[in-house]
C-alpha positions in Angstrom: 105.4 98.9 166.0 109.2 99.3 166.1 110.6 102.8 166.2 114.3 103.3 166.0 115.8 106.7 166.5 119.2 108.2 165.8 120.6 110.9 168.1 122.8 113.8 166.9 124.6 116.4 169.1 124.1 120.1 168.5 126.8 120.1 165.8 125.0 117.4 163.8 127.4 114.6 164.8 126.0 111.1 165.5 125.9 110.6 169.2 126.0 107.1 170.8 128.4 104.3 171.6 130.2 101.8 169.5 131.6 102.2 166.0 130.6 105.6 164.6 128.4 106.3 167.6 125.5 104.3 166.0 124.7 102.0 168.9 122.0 103.1 171.3 122.5 103.3 175.0 120.3 103.5 178.1 120.5 105.8 181.1 118.9 104.8 184.4 118.5 107.6 186.9 117.6 106.7 190.5 116.4 109.4 192.9 116.1 108.4 196.5 112.8 109.5 198.0 114.2 110.7 201.3 116.8 113.1 199.9 116.1 116.5 198.2 116.0 116.5 194.4 119.0 118.2 192.8 118.4 119.6 189.3 121.3 119.9 186.9 121.4 122.1 183.9 122.2 120.2 180.7 125.7 120.6 179.4 125.0 119.3 175.9 121.9 119.9 173.8 120.8 116.7 172.0 118.4 116.7 169.1 116.6 113.4 168.3 115.9 112.7 164.6 113.6 109.8 163.7 115.4 108.1 160.8 112.9 105.2 160.2 109.3 104.6 161.2 110.2 100.9 161.0 113.2 98.9 159.9 114.7 95.5 160.1 117.7 93.4 159.1 118.1 89.8 158.0 114.3 89.2 158.1 113.4 85.7 156.9 109.9 85.6 155.2 108.7 82.1 154.2 107.2 81.3 150.8 103.6 82.5 150.6 103.9 84.6 153.7 103.2 88.4 154.0 104.9 91.3 155.7 103.9 94.8 157.0 106.6 97.3 156.2 104.9 100.0 158.4 104.8 97.9 161.5 107.8 95.6 161.0 105.7 92.5 161.4 104.6 89.3 159.8 100.9 89.5 159.0 98.1 87.5 157.5 98.0 88.2 153.8 94.3 89.2 154.0 94.9 91.9 156.6 94.9 95.5 155.3 98.4 96.1 156.8 100.0 93.4 154.6 102.3 95.3 152.2 103.6 92.3 150.2 103.7 88.6 149.8 106.8 86.5 148.8 105.9 83.8 146.3 108.0 81.0 144.8 106.6 78.9 141.9 108.0 76.0 139.9 106.8 75.1 136.4 108.6 73.0 133.8 112.1 73.3 135.3 111.7 77.0 135.7 111.7 78.7 139.1 110.0 82.1 139.7 110.8 84.2 142.8 108.4 87.1 143.1 107.2 89.9 145.3 103.4 90.4 145.0 102.5 94.0 146.3 99.2 93.9 148.2 96.5 96.4 149.1 97.7 99.2 146.8 101.4 99.0 147.7 103.8 99.9 144.9 107.5 99.0 144.3 110.2 100.0 141.8 113.7 98.7 141.3 116.3 101.2 142.5 119.8 99.7 142.3 122.8 98.7 144.3 122.7 101.3 147.1 120.0 102.3 149.6 117.9 105.2 148.2 116.9 108.3 150.2 113.2 109.1 150.9 113.4 111.8 148.2 114.7 109.4 145.6 111.9 106.9 146.3 109.3 109.6 146.2 110.5 110.7 142.8 110.2 107.3 141.2 107.2 106.1 139.2 106.1 103.1 141.3 104.1 100.0 140.1 101.6 97.7 141.9 102.6 94.9 139.6 104.1 91.6 140.8 107.8 91.5 139.9 110.7 89.0 139.7 113.4 89.3 142.3 117.0 90.5 142.0 119.5 90.9 144.9 119.2 94.7 144.8 117.4 97.6 146.5 113.8 98.5 145.7 111.8 101.6 146.7 108.2 101.2 147.9 105.2 103.1 149.1 103.3 101.3 151.9 99.6 100.9 152.6 100.0 103.9 155.0 101.6 106.1 152.4 105.1 105.9 153.7 108.1 105.5 151.4 111.1 103.2 152.1 113.5 100.7 150.7 113.9 97.0 150.8 117.2 95.2 150.1 116.8 91.7 148.8 119.7 89.7 150.4 118.8 86.2 149.3 115.9 84.1 148.1 115.2 80.5 147.4 112.2 78.1 147.1 111.5 78.2 150.9 112.2 81.9 152.0 113.2 85.4 151.2 115.8 87.2 153.3 115.8 91.0 153.3 116.6 94.3 155.1 114.3 97.3 154.9 113.8 100.9 156.1 110.4 102.7 156.1 110.8 106.5 156.4 108.3 108.4 158.7 105.7 110.6 157.2 106.9 114.2 156.7 
């Protein structure tokens, strides 16, 4: 399972490095065993907010393969964790590019921008297979989490997408 977190300072400002403070950083603290331990009082209170349970960018899913949006993983389509399958078909000069929701997962087209958790929860979802557009879709996973998937590109061999699955409340 991939868990990504975002850190905010006490004033609600994103805290980190890089552009906009959005890049994570590591701190390594080494305490020599033969010296006394010195305890410092914190100068800054930091609140950690879990933005996504799982997320990914530029994921390439081959034709007829399946993906778990709760665990950010490629899975066998028969496994209960499989949320959807990408399917390409060709019949009489006509290509169909589809997402087939699996195991009770539901989707709904949202639009051109990433939806919030609340916007996805408010939509009437459907478990039906649907044709793809390069847009954002809301979903509810096998574990009951809401999220969005952004279809970047698709062709006869693969689907490329970004996604974000929100944690349970």
